[in-house]
C-alpha positions as CSV (number, residue, x, y, z in Angstrom):
1,X,-24.7,118.2,-50.4
2,X,-23.4,115.3,-49.8
3,X,-22.9,115.6,-46.0
4,X,-26.7,116.6,-46.1
5,X,-27.9,113.6,-47.7
6,X,-25.6,111.5,-45.5
7,X,-27.0,113.2,-42.5
8,X,-30.7,112.6,-44.0
9,X,-30.4,109.3,-44.4
10,X,-28.5,108.6,-41.1
11,X,-32.0,110.4,-39.4
12,X,-34.3,108.0,-41.7
13,X,-32.3,104.7,-40.5
14,X,-32.6,106.2,-36.7
15,X,-35.9,106.7,-37.4
16,X,-36.9,103.0,-38.7
17,X,-34.9,101.5,-35.9
18,X,-36.9,103.5,-33.3
19,X,-40.3,102.1,-35.1
20,X,-38.9,98.9,-35.2
21,X,-37.6,98.5,-31.7
22,X,-41.0,100.3,-30.3
23,X,-42.9,97.2,-32.3
24,X,-40.7,94.8,-30.8
25,X,-41.4,96.2,-27.7
26,X,-45.0,96.5,-28.2
27,X,-44.5,92.5,-29.6
28,X,-42.5,91.8,-25.9
29,X,-45.1,93.2,-23.7
30,X,-48.3,91.0,-25.7
31,X,-45.8,88.1,-25.1
32,X,-45.3,89.0,-21.1
33,X,-49.4,89.5,-21.1
34,X,-49.8,86.5,-22.2
35,X,-47.6,84.4,-20.5
36,X,-49.0,86.4,-17.4
37,X,-52.1,84.9,-18.1
38,X,-50.7,81.5,-19.1
39,X,-49.5,81.7,-15.7
40,X,-52.7,83.2,-13.7
41,X,-54.7,79.8,-16.0
42,X,-51.9,77.3,-14.9
43,X,-52.4,78.6,-10.8
44,X,-56.3,78.2,-11.4
45,X,-56.0,74.4,-12.8
46,X,-53.5,73.8,-9.8
47,X,-55.8,75.2,-6.6
48,X,-58.8,76.3,-7.9
49,X,-60.6,73.0,-10.3
50,X,-63.2,70.8,-8.7
51,X,-62.2,68.7,-11.3
52,X,-58.8,66.9,-11.3
53,X,-56.2,67.4,-14.0
54,X,-52.9,65.8,-15.3
55,X,-50.6,66.3,-18.2
56,X,-48.8,63.3,-19.9
57,X,-46.0,63.3,-22.0
58,X,-43.9,60.0,-23.2
59,X,-46.3,58.1,-20.8
60,X,-45.6,60.0,-17.4
61,X,-46.9,62.7,-15.7
62,X,-45.5,65.7,-15.6
63,X,-48.2,67.8,-14.3
64,X,-50.8,67.2,-11.7
65,X,-53.4,69.3,-10.0
66,X,-54.8,69.7,-6.4
67,X,-57.9,67.6,-7.2
68,X,-56.1,64.8,-9.4
69,X,-54.2,64.5,-6.1
70,X,-56.6,64.6,-4.2
71,X,-58.5,61.7,-5.6
72,X,-55.4,59.5,-5.9
73,X,-54.8,60.6,-1.9
74,X,-50.7,61.3,-3.6
75,X,-48.6,64.2,-3.3
76,X,-47.9,65.8,-6.8
77,X,-43.8,65.4,-6.4
78,X,-44.9,61.6,-5.8
79,X,-46.8,61.4,-9.5
80,X,-45.1,63.3,-11.7
81,X,-42.4,61.8,-13.8
82,X,-43.9,58.0,-13.0
83,X,-46.0,55.9,-15.2
84,X,-49.5,57.0,-15.9
85,X,-51.0,53.4,-16.2
86,X,-48.6,52.5,-13.0
87,X,-52.4,54.3,-10.7
88,X,-55.2,52.7,-12.7
89,X,-56.4,48.7,-12.1
90,X,-54.3,46.3,-14.2
91,X,-58.1,45.0,-15.3
92,X,-58.8,48.2,-16.6
93,X,-55.4,49.6,-18.2
94,X,-56.0,47.8,-21.7
95,X,-59.9,49.7,-22.0
96,X,-58.3,52.8,-21.4
97,X,-55.2,52.8,-23.1
98,X,-57.8,52.2,-26.1
99,X,-60.2,54.5,-25.2
100,X,-57.6,57.3,-24.5
101,X,-56.4,56.3,-28.3
102,X,-59.7,57.2,-30.0
103,X,-60.7,60.3,-28.1
104,X,-57.3,61.8,-29.3
105,X,-57.9,60.4,-32.5
106,X,-61.3,62.3,-32.4
107,X,-63.6,58.5,-32.6
108,X,-64.8,59.2,-29.3
109,X,-66.8,61.9,-27.5
110,X,-67.8,60.5,-24.0
111,X,-65.9,60.4,-21.4
112,X,-65.0,56.6,-19.8
113,X,-64.8,55.4,-16.6
114,X,-62.3,53.0,-15.1
115,X,-61.3,52.7,-11.4
116,X,-57.6,53.7,-10.4
117,X,-55.6,52.5,-7.0
118,X,-55.1,55.6,-4.3
119,X,-52.4,55.1,-2.3
120,X,-54.1,53.0,0.4
121,X,-54.6,50.4,-2.0
122,X,-58.3,51.3,-2.1
123,X,-59.9,51.5,-5.9
124,X,-61.1,54.9,-7.1
125,X,-63.6,55.3,-9.8
126,X,-62.7,58.0,-11.9
127,X,-64.6,59.8,-15.3
128,X,-62.2,60.7,-17.4
129,X,-61.9,62.8,-21.2
130,X,-58.4,63.3,-22.6
131,X,-57.3,66.1,-25.3
132,X,-53.9,66.4,-27.3
133,X,-52.2,69.7,-26.5
134,X,-48.6,72.1,-26.5
135,X,-46.9,71.7,-23.3
136,X,-43.6,73.7,-22.4
137,X,-43.0,73.6,-26.5
138,X,-43.9,69.6,-27.0
139,X,-47.2,67.7,-27.9
140,X,-48.4,66.0,-24.4
141,X,-52.2,64.7,-23.6
142,X,-54.2,67.0,-21.1
143,X,-56.9,64.5,-19.4
144,X,-59.6,65.6,-16.7
145,X,-61.1,63.7,-14.4
146,X,-64.2,63.9,-12.0
147,X,-64.3,61.6,-9.2
148,X,-67.5,59.4,-9.0
149,X,-67.0,56.6,-6.6
150,X,-69.4,57.4,-4.4
151,X,-71.8,57.5,-7.0
152,X,-71.0,54.3,-8.2
153,X,-71.8,53.2,-4.8
154,X,-75.0,54.8,-4.5
155,X,-75.9,52.8,-7.6
156,X,-74.6,49.2,-6.6
157,X,-76.8,50.0,-3.0
158,X,-79.8,51.5,-5.2
159,X,-79.4,47.9,-7.2
160,X,-79.4,46.1,-4.4
161,X,-82.1,47.6,-3.2
162,X,-84.5,47.4,-6.4
163,X,-83.6,43.8,-6.5
164,X,-84.9,43.2,-2.5
165,X,-88.1,45.6,-3.0
166,X,-88.6,43.7,-6.0
167,X,-88.6,40.4,-3.7
168,X,-90.9,42.1,-1.0
169,X,-93.1,42.9,-4.1
170,X,-93.4,39.0,-5.2
171,X,-93.8,38.3,-1.6
172,X,-96.3,40.8,-0.9
173,X,-98.4,40.2,-4.3
174,X,-98.1,36.3,-3.4
175,X,-99.8,37.1,0.4
176,X,-102.6,39.4,-1.5
177,X,-103.5,36.6,-3.9
178,X,-103.7,34.0,-0.8
179,X,-105.6,36.9,0.4
180,X,-107.9,37.2,-2.0
181,X,-108.5,33.4,-2.6
182,X,-109.1,33.2,1.6
183,X,-111.5,35.6,1.2
184,X,-113.4,33.9,-1.8
185,X,-113.1,30.6,-0.1
186,X,-114.8,32.7,3.2
187,X,-117.4,34.6,1.7
188,X,-118.6,31.2,-0.5
189,X,-118.8,29.4,2.7
190,X,-121.2,32.4,4.9
191,X,-123.1,32.6,1.6
192,X,-124.2,28.8,0.3
193,X,-125.8,28.5,3.5
194,X,-126.9,32.0,4.2
195,X,-128.7,32.0,0.5
196,X,-130.8,28.8,1.9
197,X,-131.4,30.9,4.6
198,X,-132.7,34.1,2.8
199,X,-135.2,31.6,0.3
200,X,-136.5,30.2,3.5
201,X,-137.1,33.3,5.9
202,X,-138.6,35.1,2.8
203,X,-140.8,32.1,2.1
204,X,-142.2,31.7,5.7
205,X,-142.6,35.8,5.6
206,X,-145.1,35.7,3.0
207,X,-146.7,32.7,4.1
208,X,-146.9,32.8,8.3
209,X,-149.4,35.6,9.1
210,X,-150.7,34.8,12.8
211,X,-148.5,36.0,15.6
212,X,-146.5,34.9,16.8
213,X,-144.7,32.8,14.0
214,X,-145.0,35.6,11.4
215,X,-142.6,38.1,13.5
216,X,-140.4,35.3,14.2
217,X,-140.7,34.6,10.6
218,X,-140.0,38.4,9.8
219,X,-137.3,38.2,12.4
220,X,-135.5,35.4,11.0
221,X,-135.7,36.8,7.5
222,X,-134.6,40.0,8.7
223,X,-131.4,39.2,10.5
224,X,-130.1,36.6,7.3
225,X,-130.4,40.2,5.4
226,X,-128.1,41.5,7.8
227,X,-125.9,39.1,7.7
228,X,-125.6,39.2,3.9
229,X,-125.2,42.9,3.8
230,X,-122.5,42.8,6.7
231,X,-120.5,39.9,4.2
232,X,-121.1,42.1,1.2
233,X,-119.3,44.7,3.3
234,X,-116.8,43.0,4.5
235,X,-116.0,41.2,1.0
236,X,-115.8,45.1,-0.5
237,X,-113.6,46.6,2.2
238,X,-110.8,43.6,2.0
239,X,-111.5,44.1,-1.8
240,X,-110.4,48.2,-2.0
241,X,-107.8,47.0,0.7
242,X,-106.1,44.8,-1.6
243,X,-106.7,47.1,-4.5
244,X,-108.9,45.0,-6.6
245,X,-112.3,46.6,-6.3
246,X,-113.1,47.8,-9.9
247,X,-115.8,51.2,-11.0
248,X,-117.6,50.6,-14.1
249,X,-118.7,53.4,-15.0
250,X,-121.2,54.2,-17.5
251,X,-123.6,57.6,-18.3
252,X,-126.9,57.8,-16.5
253,X,-130.0,60.3,-15.8
254,X,-129.0,61.2,-12.2
255,X,-131.9,62.7,-11.8
256,X,-134.1,59.4,-12.1
257,X,-131.1,58.0,-10.1
258,X,-132.0,59.9,-7.3
259,X,-135.7,59.4,-7.1
260,X,-135.7,55.6,-7.9
261,X,-133.2,55.0,-4.3
262,X,-135.8,57.9,-2.8
263,X,-139.5,55.4,-4.3
264,X,-136.8,52.6,-2.2
265,X,-136.3,53.8,0.4
266,X,-139.3,55.9,1.6
267,X,-141.7,53.0,2.7
268,X,-139.1,52.5,5.6
269,X,-138.3,55.3,6.6
270,X,-142.4,55.5,6.9
271,X,-142.5,52.8,8.7
272,X,-139.8,54.6,10.7
273,X,-142.3,56.9,11.5
274,X,-140.0,59.8,10.1
275,X,-140.0,62.0,7.5
276,X,-137.9,62.1,4.0
277,X,-138.1,65.5,2.1
278,X,-136.8,65.3,-1.4
279,X,-134.4,68.2,-2.9
280,X,-133.4,66.7,-6.1
281,X,-133.0,69.1,-8.2
282,X,-135.0,69.1,-11.7
283,X,-131.9,70.2,-13.7
284,X,-129.8,67.1,-13.3
285,X,-127.8,65.8,-16.0
286,X,-126.3,62.3,-17.0
287,X,-123.1,61.6,-15.3
288,X,-120.4,59.7,-15.7
289,X,-120.2,56.7,-12.7
290,X,-120.5,53.5,-11.5
291,X,-124.5,53.2,-11.0
292,X,-124.8,50.4,-8.5
293,X,-121.8,52.0,-6.3
294,X,-123.2,55.0,-6.2
295,X,-126.4,53.8,-5.5
296,X,-124.9,51.8,-2.5
297,X,-123.2,54.9,-1.3
298,X,-126.4,56.9,-1.2
299,X,-128.5,53.9,0.3
300,X,-125.6,53.8,3.4
301,X,-125.9,57.3,4.2
302,X,-129.9,57.3,4.3
303,X,-130.3,53.8,6.1
304,X,-127.2,55.5,8.7
305,X,-129.3,58.6,8.9
306,X,-132.8,56.2,9.6
307,X,-130.6,54.9,11.8
308,X,-130.2,57.6,14.2
309,X,-133.1,59.9,13.7
310,X,-136.1,59.7,16.9
311,X,-139.6,59.4,15.6
312,X,-141.4,62.6,13.9
313,X,-137.3,63.3,12.6
314,X,-136.8,64.5,9.1
315,X,-133.9,62.6,6.9
316,X,-133.2,65.0,3.8
317,X,-132.4,64.0,0.7
318,X,-130.3,66.4,-1.2
319,X,-129.0,66.4,-5.0
320,X,-127.4,69.7,-6.9
321,X,-124.8,70.1,-9.5
322,X,-121.6,73.0,-9.0
323,X,-118.8,73.7,-11.1
324,X,-118.6,70.1,-12.4
325,X,-119.3,68.2,-10.0
326,X,-122.5,66.2,-8.3
327,X,-123.0,66.6,-5.3
328,X,-125.2,64.5,-2.7
329,X,-126.2,65.3,0.8
330,X,-128.2,63.5,3.1
331,X,-129.4,65.9,6.4
332,X,-131.0,64.3,9.1
333,X,-132.1,65.5,12.3
334,X,-131.0,62.9,14.7
335,X,-128.6,63.2,17.7
336,X,-125.5,64.6,16.2
337,X,-121.7,63.8,16.3
338,X,-119.4,64.8,18.5
339,X,-116.5,66.0,17.6
340,X,-114.3,63.8,19.0
341,X,-116.3,61.1,16.5
342,X,-115.9,62.8,13.7
343,X,-112.5,62.1,13.8
344,X,-112.4,58.3,13.3
345,X,-116.1,57.9,11.7
346,X,-115.2,57.4,8.4
347,X,-112.4,54.6,10.0
348,X,-113.6,50.5,9.7
349,X,-114.3,49.2,12.7
350,X,-114.8,51.8,14.5
351,X,-118.8,51.2,15.6
352,X,-117.4,48.6,18.2
353,X,-116.0,51.8,20.2
354,X,-119.0,53.8,21.4
355,X,-122.8,53.5,22.3
356,X,-124.0,55.1,19.2
357,X,-121.7,53.3,16.4
358,X,-122.5,49.8,18.6
359,X,-126.0,50.1,16.8
360,X,-124.5,49.8,12.9
361,X,-122.9,46.5,13.1
362,X,-119.2,46.0,12.8
363,X,-118.7,50.0,11.4
364,X,-118.0,49.3,8.1
365,X,-121.1,50.7,5.8
366,X,-118.9,55.2,6.3
367,X,-115.6,53.5,5.4
368,X,-116.9,51.9,2.6
369,X,-118.7,54.9,1.4
370,X,-115.2,56.9,1.8
371,X,-113.5,54.9,-0.2
372,X,-116.4,54.3,-3.2
373,X,-116.1,58.0,-3.3
374,X,-112.5,58.4,-3.6
375,X,-112.6,55.7,-6.2
376,X,-114.9,58.0,-8.4
377,X,-112.2,60.3,-7.7
378,X,-114.1,62.6,-5.5
379,X,-114.5,63.5,-1.6
380,X,-116.9,63.0,1.0
381,X,-117.5,65.0,4.3
382,X,-119.6,65.5,7.5
383,X,-120.8,68.1,9.5
384,X,-122.4,68.1,12.5
385,X,-123.6,69.3,16.0
386,X,-124.8,67.4,19.4
387,X,-128.4,67.4,19.3
388,X,-128.6,69.5,16.0
389,X,-128.4,66.3,13.5
390,X,-125.8,65.5,10.5
391,X,-125.0,66.2,7.6
392,X,-123.4,63.8,5.4
393,X,-121.5,65.2,1.9
394,X,-120.1,63.9,-1.3
395,X,-118.6,65.4,-4.2
396,X,-117.9,63.7,-7.3
397,X,-117.0,65.0,-11.0
398,X,-119.1,64.7,-13.3
399,X,-117.6,66.6,-16.5
400,X,-114.7,65.7,-16.5
401,X,-115.4,62.8,-18.5
402,X,-117.7,64.5,-20.8
403,X,-115.9,63.8,-24.2
404,X,-116.0,60.4,-23.3
405,X,-119.4,60.2,-23.7
406,X,-118.4,61.7,-27.1
407,X,-115.9,59.3,-27.8
408,X,-118.7,56.3,-26.7
409,X,-120.8,56.8,-29.1
C-alpha cells in the first residue's frame, strides 16, 4: 500500500513538472517571438524609415538610424557615444533643451524646429519630437527628426519674392495712377476746345441753309462729333486696360430699351438708303445691366453694320432671351469679313491694317464692345462670310441677379 501511494505521488509530481516545463517552453517561445519582432522592428528603423530616428541615454547617442546619419552626413559609428547637443547649433541649444524637457513631461505636443551642424559644417533645419522609452532595460529618449532644410530655404526665397512682388505691385500702381491722371488731363485738354467747336458747329448747321455754306457747316459739325466719339472711345479703352471702368447695373425694360435704340438709329439708316428690320421679341423681360454701356454696345454694332452695308442693303436688329441670357444680334448684308480678319477683329487698332477697317477710325469700337460685354460676364462673337454679310452676337446673363432685384425692393 505504501509503495502504491509513493508511486502515485511520484507520478503526480512528474505530471506537474512536465506541465510546468511545457508552460516555460511556451513562455520562452513567446519571448523569443517578441525578441524576433523587436529585432525586425529595429531593422526597419535602421534601414527603411524615411524619418531620422535616434536614441539618447545620459545625453549621448546610443542608436541612430540611416536617415538620421544622412541628415547629418555622419556615419553611425562616429555619432554613437557622442554628446547629442554637440550637433545642435550653439544659438539653438538652450531652446532645444527646454523644448525636449517640456515634450517629455507632456507640456508640449507640437514638434520644434532647429538647426543642426552637418559634417561639412553647414547648418540644416530639422523638425523634431521626442518621447521617453525603455531601451535595453534602461530609460532613454527616442527622437524622430524630419529634414526640412529645403522647405525652410523655399520659404525664405518665397518671402523675398513676395517682398519683391509687393514692391513691383506698388510701382505698377503708381504707374497706373500716373497714366490715369495723364489720360484725364489729355481728355480735358482735347474736350475743352472740342465742346466749343461742337456747339458752334451745331449752331451753324441750324442757322445756315444755303449751299455751299450749309454743307460746310454740317461737315464741321460731323467731324467734331466724330472726333468727340473717338476721344470717348480712347478714354473708355484706357479705363478698361487699367481696370478702372465700372459697370453700374440697374433693372430696366429690355423691350423698350431695344426699340428706343431702333427709333434713334432708323432715320440715319434710311438716310443711307438702307433698311432696318426689327426682330425684337415682345416677351423681353426686365434685365439687370448697365443701360448706358449696353446702349453703347448695340449702337456701336449698328453703326458698324451701316458702314459696310451698301445702299439697298438690310440691317437686322434681333433680341431674344433664352436660358437666363439676353441675346442681341446685329445682322447685315454687307461685304462680309474674311476668316483671317475675324481673328483680329476685336483687337484695338486693327482697323488701320486693312482697307475695310481704315474706314472706321482707330478701330477701337469693337474692342471696346468686347470689353464691355465681358464686364457684364457675357460673350461676343462674329459670324461672317465674304460676300454674304456679317452677324455680330453678344450674350449676357440676366437671370443670375434675379435675387438682387428682390433685395433691392
